[in-house]
DRENBAKOL-935256 format. One record per residue (C-alpha): chain; residue in three letters; x, y, z. Coordinates in steps of 0.2 Angstrom, whole numbers, padded with zeros to 4 digits. Layout:
BEGIN
(r 'A','ALA',(X,Y,Z)) ...
// end
This chain:
BEGIN
(r 'A','MET',(-0130,-0014,-0045)) (r 'A','THR',(-0128,-0009,-0029)) (r 'A','VAL',(-0131,-0022,-0012)) (r 'A','GLY',(-0131,-0016,0005)) (r 'A','ALA',(-0130,0000,0016)) (r 'A','PRO',(-0120,0014,0008)) (r 'A','LEU',(-0100,0016,0015)) (r 'A','ILE',(-0102,0035,0011)) (r 'A','ARG',(-0117,0045,0011)) (r 'A','LEU',(-0119,0061,0008)) (r 'A','THR',(-0136,0071,0009)) (r 'A','GLY',(-0140,0090,0004)) (r 'A','ILE',(-0120,0094,0004)) (r 'A','SER',(-0117,0112,-0001)) (r 'A','LYS',(-0099,0123,0002)) (r 'A','THR',(-0095,0139,0000)) (r 'A','TYR',(-0080,0148,0002)) (r 'A','PRO',(-0080,0166,0009)) (r 'A','ALA',(-0070,0178,-0003)) (r 'A','ALA',(-0060,0190,0003)) (r 'A','GLU',(-0042,0196,-0005)) (r 'A','LEU',(-0030,0205,0004)) (r 'A','SER',(-0018,0217,-0004)) (r 'A','LEU',(-0004,0225,0004)) (r 'A','ARG',(0004,0232,-0011)) (r 'A','GLY',(0013,0251,-0008)) (r 'A','THR',(0012,0247,0011)) (r 'A','LYS',(0031,0246,0022)) (r 'A','LEU',(0029,0233,0037)) (r 'A','VAL',(0040,0234,0050)) (r 'A','THR',(0046,0216,0053)) (r 'A','GLN',(0058,0217,0067)) (r 'A','GLY',(0047,0208,0080)) (r 'A','PRO',(0032,0198,0080)) (r 'A','ALA',(0021,0209,0090)) (r 'A','LEU',(0025,0226,0079)) (r 'A','TRP',(0025,0214,0061)) (r 'A','ALA',(0006,0206,0066)) (r 'A','LYS',(0002,0227,0072)) (r 'A','GLN',(0006,0235,0054)) (r 'A','LEU',(0000,0220,0046)) (r 'A','ALA',(-0017,0221,0052)) (r 'A','ARG',(-0016,0240,0050)) (r 'A','ALA',(-0010,0236,0031)) (r 'A','ALA',(-0029,0224,0030)) (r 'A','ARG',(-0040,0238,0035)) (r 'A','LEU',(-0033,0251,0025)) (r 'A','THR',(-0032,0239,0009)) (r 'A','ALA',(-0043,0224,0009)) (r 'A','VAL',(-0054,0220,-0005)) (r 'A','SER',(-0068,0208,0000)) (r 'A','GLY',(-0078,0200,-0015)) (r 'A','GLU',(-0092,0190,-0016)) (r 'A','PRO',(-0094,0172,-0009)) (r 'A','VAL',(-0091,0157,-0019)) (r 'A','ARG',(-0102,0142,-0019)) (r 'A','ALA',(-0090,0126,-0024)) (r 'A','LEU',(-0106,0112,-0021)) (r 'A','THR',(-0125,0115,-0021)) (r 'A','ASP',(-0136,0102,-0012)) (r 'A','VAL',(-0125,0086,-0017)) (r 'A','THR',(-0134,0070,-0013)) (r 'A','LEU',(-0122,0053,-0015)) (r 'A','ALA',(-0122,0034,-0013)) (r 'A','VAL',(-0105,0025,-0013)) (r 'A','TYR',(-0106,0007,-0008)) (r 'A','PRO',(-0093,-0006,-0001)) (r 'A','GLY',(-0080,-0011,-0015)) (r 'A','GLU',(-0085,0001,-0029)) (r 'A','VAL',(-0074,0008,-0041)) (r 'A','PHE',(-0085,0025,-0041)) (r 'A','GLY',(-0078,0039,-0055)) (r 'A','LEU',(-0081,0058,-0053)) (r 'A','ILE',(-0083,0068,-0070)) (r 'A','GLY',(-0082,0088,-0073)) (r 'A','PRO',(-0071,0101,-0082)) (r 'A','ASN',(-0061,0110,-0069)) (r 'A','GLY',(-0071,0122,-0055)) (r 'A','SER',(-0085,0109,-0055)) (r 'A','GLY',(-0084,0106,-0039)) (r 'A','LYS',(-0075,0086,-0039)) (r 'A','THR',(-0059,0091,-0029)) (r 'A','THR',(-0070,0098,-0014)) (r 'A','LEU',(-0082,0084,-0013)) (r 'A','VAL',(-0068,0073,-0011)) (r 'A','LYS',(-0061,0084,0001)) (r 'A','ILE',(-0077,0084,0012)) (r 'A','VAL',(-0076,0064,0011)) (r 'A','ALA',(-0057,0064,0015)) (r 'A','GLY',(-0061,0074,0031)) (r 'A','LEU',(-0052,0087,0026)) (r 'A','LEU',(-0064,0100,0023)) (r 'A','ARG',(-0080,0101,0032)) (r 'A','PRO',(-0099,0107,0020)) (r 'A','SER',(-0107,0122,0024)) (r 'A','THR',(-0123,0114,0023)) (r 'A','GLY',(-0129,0097,0024)) (r 'A','THR',(-0124,0080,0032)) (r 'A','GLY',(-0117,0063,0030)) (r 'A','GLU',(-0108,0049,0035)) (r 'A','VAL',(-0091,0042,0029)) (r 'A','ALA',(-0086,0022,0035)) (r 'A','GLY',(-0101,0024,0048)) (r 'A','VAL',(-0093,0043,0055)) (r 'A','ASP',(-0101,0058,0052)) (r 'A','LEU',(-0095,0072,0046)) (r 'A','ALA',(-0094,0080,0061)) (r 'A','GLN',(-0079,0068,0067)) (r 'A','ALA',(-0066,0075,0054)) (r 'A','ALA',(-0051,0067,0061)) (r 'A','ILE',(-0060,0049,0066)) (r 'A','ILE',(-0063,0048,0046)) (r 'A','ARG',(-0045,0054,0041)) (r 'A','ARG',(-0038,0039,0049)) (r 'A','ARG',(-0052,0026,0038)) (r 'A','VAL',(-0048,0036,0024)) (r 'A','SER',(-0032,0038,0012)) (r 'A','TYR',(-0032,0052,0000)) (r 'A','VAL',(-0020,0056,-0016)) (r 'A','SER',(-0020,0071,-0023)) (r 'A','THR',(-0010,0077,-0038)) (r 'A','THR',(0002,0090,-0028)) (r 'A','GLY',(0005,0078,-0015)) (r 'A','TRP',(0023,0074,-0020)) (r 'A','MET',(0026,0090,-0014)) (r 'A','GLY',(0026,0084,0003)) (r 'A','LEU',(0038,0069,0002)) (r 'A','GLU',(0053,0071,0010)) (r 'A','TRP',(0066,0075,-0002)) (r 'A','ALA',(0083,0070,0008)) (r 'A','LEU',(0074,0052,0009)) (r 'A','THR',(0074,0040,-0006)) (r 'A','ALA',(0057,0032,-0012)) (r 'A','GLU',(0057,0018,0000)) (r 'A','GLU',(0063,0027,0015)) (r 'A','ASN',(0048,0042,0012)) (r 'A','VAL',(0034,0024,0010)) (r 'A','ARG',(0041,0016,0025)) (r 'A','PHE',(0044,0032,0034)) (r 'A','PHE',(0025,0034,0033)) (r 'A','GLY',(0021,0020,0038)) (r 'A','LEU',(0031,0021,0056)) (r 'A','LEU',(0022,0039,0057)) (r 'A','CYS',(0004,0032,0058)) (r 'A','GLY',(0012,0019,0070)) (r 'A','MET',(0019,0005,0062)) (r 'A','SER',(0029,-0008,0069)) (r 'A','PRO',(0045,-0006,0058)) (r 'A','ALA',(0044,-0025,0052)) (r 'A','LEU',(0025,-0022,0047)) (r 'A','ALA',(0033,-0005,0039)) (r 'A','ARG',(0045,-0015,0030)) (r 'A','GLN',(0034,-0027,0021)) (r 'A','ARG',(0019,-0016,0017)) (r 'A','THR',(0031,-0003,0009)) (r 'A','LEU',(0040,-0017,-0003)) (r 'A','ALA',(0020,-0022,-0006)) (r 'A','ALA',(0017,-0005,-0009)) (r 'A','LEU',(0031,-0001,-0023)) (r 'A','GLY',(0029,-0016,-0032)) (r 'A','ASP',(0009,-0011,-0033)) (r 'A','VAL',(0015,0004,-0042)) (r 'A','GLY',(0031,-0003,-0051)) (r 'A','LEU',(0044,0007,-0041)) (r 'A','VAL',(0053,-0007,-0034)) (r 'A','ALA',(0067,-0005,-0046)) (r 'A','ASP',(0068,0014,-0042)) (r 'A','GLY',(0066,0013,-0023)) (r 'A','ARG',(0083,0017,-0021)) (r 'A','LYS',(0083,0033,-0028)) (r 'A','ALA',(0082,0048,-0021)) (r 'A','VAL',(0064,0059,-0024)) (r 'A','SER',(0075,0072,-0031)) (r 'A','GLU',(0081,0059,-0043)) (r 'A','LEU',(0064,0054,-0048)) (r 'A','SER',(0050,0059,-0062)) (r 'A','ASN',(0036,0069,-0058)) (r 'A','GLY',(0026,0056,-0062)) (r 'A','MET',(0039,0043,-0052)) (r 'A','ARG',(0033,0055,-0038)) (r 'A','GLN',(0014,0052,-0040)) (r 'A','ARG',(0016,0034,-0037)) (r 'A','VAL',(0027,0037,-0022)) (r 'A','ILE',(0012,0047,-0015)) (r 'A','LEU',(0001,0030,-0021)) (r 'A','ALA',(0012,0019,-0013)) (r 'A','ARG',(0011,0029,0004)) (r 'A','ALA',(-0010,0027,0001)) (r 'A','LEU',(-0009,0011,0001)) (r 'A','LEU',(0002,0007,0015)) (r 'A','LEU',(-0012,0009,0030)) (r 'A','ARG',(-0027,-0003,0019)) (r 'A','THR',(-0040,0010,0024)) (r 'A','PRO',(-0057,0005,0017)) (r 'A','ILE',(-0059,0020,0009)) (r 'A','VAL',(-0045,0026,-0005)) (r 'A','LEU',(-0049,0044,-0014)) (r 'A','LEU',(-0038,0047,-0030)) (r 'A','ASP',(-0038,0064,-0035)) (r 'A','GLU',(-0031,0063,-0053)) (r 'A','PRO',(-0020,0051,-0051)) (r 'A','THR',(-0015,0046,-0067)) (r 'A','VAL',(-0007,0064,-0070)) (r 'A','GLY',(0012,0064,-0076)) (r 'A','LEU',(0010,0046,-0082)) (r 'A','ASP',(0016,0037,-0096)) (r 'A','PRO',(0005,0025,-0106)) (r 'A','VAL',(0014,0012,-0099)) (r 'A','HIS',(0012,0016,-0081)) (r 'A','ARG',(-0005,0023,-0082)) (r 'A','ARG',(-0012,0008,-0089)) (r 'A','GLN',(-0006,-0001,-0073)) (r 'A','MET',(-0011,0010,-0061)) (r 'A','LEU',(-0028,0009,-0069)) (r 'A','GLU',(-0029,-0010,-0066)) (r 'A','LEU',(-0023,-0007,-0046)) (r 'A','VAL',(-0037,0004,-0044)) (r 'A','GLY',(-0051,-0009,-0054)) (r 'A','GLU',(-0045,-0023,-0051)) (r 'A','THR',(-0032,-0023,-0037)) (r 'A','LEU',(-0039,-0012,-0024)) (r 'A','PRO',(-0058,-0020,-0022)) (r 'A','LYS',(-0051,-0038,-0022)) (r 'A','ARG',(-0043,-0031,-0006)) (r 'A','GLY',(-0061,-0024,0001)) (r 'A','GLN',(-0056,-0007,-0002)) (r 'A','THR',(-0068,0007,-0008)) (r 'A','VAL',(-0060,0017,-0024)) (r 'A','ILE',(-0066,0036,-0028)) (r 'A','ILE',(-0058,0043,-0042)) (r 'A','VAL',(-0057,0059,-0052)) (r 'A','ASP',(-0049,0059,-0067)) (r 'A','HIS',(-0049,0072,-0081)) (r 'A','GLN',(-0047,0058,-0094)) (r 'A','ALA',(-0068,0051,-0093)) (r 'A','ASP',(-0061,0034,-0104)) (r 'A','ALA',(-0050,0029,-0087)) (r 'A','ILE',(-0065,0029,-0076)) (r 'A','GLU',(-0076,0024,-0092)) (r 'A','GLY',(-0064,0008,-0093)) (r 'A','ILE',(-0062,0003,-0075)) (r 'A','ALA',(-0079,0011,-0063)) (r 'A','ARG',(-0093,0002,-0060)) (r 'A','ARG',(-0103,0018,-0057)) (r 'A','ALA',(-0099,0038,-0060)) (r 'A','ALA',(-0105,0054,-0056)) (r 'A','ILE',(-0104,0069,-0069)) (r 'A','MET',(-0101,0086,-0060)) (r 'A','LYS',(-0104,0103,-0067)) (r 'A','ASP',(-0105,0120,-0058)) (r 'A','GLY',(-0104,0112,-0042)) (r 'A','ARG',(-0121,0100,-0044)) (r 'A','LEU',(-0121,0083,-0048)) (r 'A','VAL',(-0130,0082,-0065)) (r 'A','GLY',(-0131,0065,-0068)) (r 'A','VAL',(-0127,0048,-0058)) (r 'A','GLY',(-0125,0028,-0065)) (r 'A','THR',(-0116,0013,-0072)) (r 'A','PRO',(-0106,0024,-0089)) (r 'A','ALA',(-0117,0013,-0099)) (r 'A','GLU',(-0132,0023,-0090)) (r 'A','LEU',(-0124,0038,-0093)) (r 'A','LEU',(-0120,0035,-0110)) (r 'A','GLU',(-0141,0033,-0115)) (r 'A','SER',(-0141,0049,-0112)) (r 'A','LEU',(-0131,0051,-0129)) (r 'A','SER',(-0141,0041,-0138)) (r 'A','GLY',(-0144,0046,-0156)) (r 'A','LEU',(-0127,0057,-0156)) (r 'A','LYS',(-0111,0052,-0163)) (r 'A','VAL',(-0094,0062,-0163)) (r 'A','VAL',(-0086,0069,-0178)) (r 'A','GLU',(-0063,0072,-0175)) (r 'A','LEU',(-0059,0086,-0189)) (r 'A','ILE',(-0042,0093,-0193)) (r 'A','SER',(-0042,0109,-0203)) (r 'A','ARG',(-0028,0121,-0211)) (r 'A','GLY',(-0029,0138,-0214)) (r 'A','GLY',(-0048,0148,-0211)) (r 'A','ALA',(-0053,0158,-0198)) (r 'A','GLN',(-0065,0155,-0182)) (r 'A','PRO',(-0085,0153,-0193)) (r 'A','GLU',(-0096,0168,-0190)) (r 'A','THR',(-0110,0161,-0189)) (r 'A','LEU',(-0116,0148,-0174)) (r 'A','PRO',(-0117,0132,-0179)) (r 'A','PRO',(-0131,0123,-0188)) (r 'A','ARG',(-0145,0112,-0177)) (r 'A','PRO',(-0138,0095,-0181)) (r 'A','VAL',(-0122,0099,-0171)) (r 'A','ARG',(-0124,0098,-0153)) (r 'A','ALA',(-0106,0104,-0146)) (r 'A','VAL',(-0092,0111,-0153)) (r 'A','GLU',(-0073,0108,-0147)) (r 'A','GLN',(-0058,0115,-0156)) (r 'A','VAL',(-0039,0116,-0152)) (r 'A','LEU',(-0027,0126,-0162)) (r 'A','ARG',(-0011,0114,-0165)) (r 'A','PRO',(0005,0125,-0161)) (r 'A','GLY',(0017,0125,-0175)) (r 'A','PRO',(0018,0134,-0192)) (r 'A','LEU',(0005,0125,-0202)) (r 'A','GLY',(-0008,0134,-0194)) (r 'A','LEU',(-0019,0117,-0190)) (r 'A','THR',(-0032,0116,-0179)) (r 'A','GLN',(-0042,0100,-0171)) (r 'A','TRP',(-0062,0101,-0170)) (r 'A','HIS',(-0071,0090,-0159)) (r 'A','LEU',(-0088,0092,-0164)) (r 'A','THR',(-0106,0080,-0156)) (r 'A','VAL',(-0119,0079,-0168)) (r 'A','GLU',(-0137,0072,-0170)) (r 'A','GLU',(-0136,0055,-0182)) (r 'A','ARG',(-0145,0060,-0195)) (r 'A','PRO',(-0142,0060,-0214)) (r 'A','ASP',(-0137,0078,-0218)) (r 'A','ALA',(-0125,0080,-0200)) (r 'A','LEU',(-0108,0076,-0208)) (r 'A','GLU',(-0114,0089,-0221)) (r 'A','ALA',(-0118,0104,-0211)) (r 'A','ALA',(-0104,0100,-0199)) (r 'A','LEU',(-0091,0102,-0212)) (r 'A','GLY',(-0100,0115,-0222)) (r 'A','TRP',(-0100,0125,-0205)) (r 'A','VAL',(-0083,0123,-0202)) (r 'A','LEU',(-0077,0127,-0221)) (r 'A','SER',(-0087,0144,-0220)) (r 'A','GLY',(-0073,0151,-0211)) (r 'A','GLY',(-0060,0147,-0226)) (r 'A','GLY',(-0047,0135,-0227)) (r 'A','GLU',(-0047,0115,-0229)) (r 'A','ILE',(-0051,0101,-0223)) (r 'A','LEU',(-0037,0089,-0218)) (r 'A','GLN',(-0045,0074,-0210)) (r 'A','VAL',(-0062,0069,-0206)) (r 'A','ALA',(-0065,0053,-0194)) (r 'A','GLU',(-0083,0048,-0183)) (r 'A','HIS',(-0086,0037,-0166)) (r 'A','ALA',(-0097,0033,-0154)) (r 'A','PRO',(-0097,0047,-0140)) (r 'A','HIS',(-0089,0043,-0125)) (r 'A','LEU',(-0092,0050,-0108)) (r 'A','ALA',(-0080,0065,-0112)) (r 'A','ASP',(-0093,0069,-0123)) (r 'A','LEU',(-0106,0071,-0109)) (r 'A','LEU',(-0105,0087,-0103)) (r 'A','ALA',(-0101,0095,-0120)) (r 'A','ALA',(-0115,0088,-0127)) (r 'A','GLN',(-0129,0092,-0111)) (r 'A','ALA',(-0130,0110,-0113)) (r 'A','PRO',(-0128,0116,-0131)) (r 'A','ASP',(-0124,0133,-0136)) (r 'A','GLU',(-0138,0142,-0144)) (r 'A','GLN',(-0141,0138,-0160)) (r 'A','GLU',(-0146,0143,-0180)) (r 'A','ALA',(-0164,0133,-0183)) (r 'A','GLY',(-0162,0119,-0197)) 
// end
């Protein structure tokens, strides 16, 4: 249930990237002096530029996120999640559409950036490698105008939030990728902005720190009055902490609601997990009870394949699924069934053309 006016309001947001690729292969550039270099670069571009089609990243996205809410974005790679989050962060401008973030029009991106903390999976690349983890976080606070005393106080609290107090004196070069990711999150927690945007924050984290991160996002930040948008390929993470979530596909929102509401669309379905050995890909399309198929070839000499099948809840579904997989030869080593999760929603939403029956 949502109460009050939205803190983030987007209406009809679309984003198109112009596609132009420059190929300079086989071109000799004169680099003695910036003027000569620029002249030769322009000439090379005129001779070898190849223009492609514009890329539509978002199409007519309308969305509202409310104060104190943990809101999840779920979708495959290329579905537009990061583009949408960057528009909310004031890092990108939409091609069309209107909106407000924390009471500020999208056109005023510089003001929005002061009211939003944004954490990305590659943010650790911008850390100061000559400094320790603690110095990186404190330095960021000073750059943002904090007094030395407040920066130190907030830094210790943020490092505690992300479980890095014991490693705070280590240089960035001594930290694992997961630790560096937590340093970036600590920097974002310094400012206590009304909105925190987390783009794949659990990438590189071990299970213990992943759980700690999710507890921080799902409990601590909302208690502080902060609103969170979290993007994560691990849909179970969002399912466990988000009050509401949006499903994105091909740059469009295809569903918005609570996790329970979104899962209602999968009623009447179940998931069959298989591990097979040997055999080939079945030559026929899956039979009607099978709504979606995902398979992963496990590395190694055993020739194992892991199957993730979304099937209809009907008496012949399991037999039909097993028969189809075995039609390619090989043998079934393991079978398990469970209720679908949010991660199964996209696969089951648009099944491939199937055989009748």
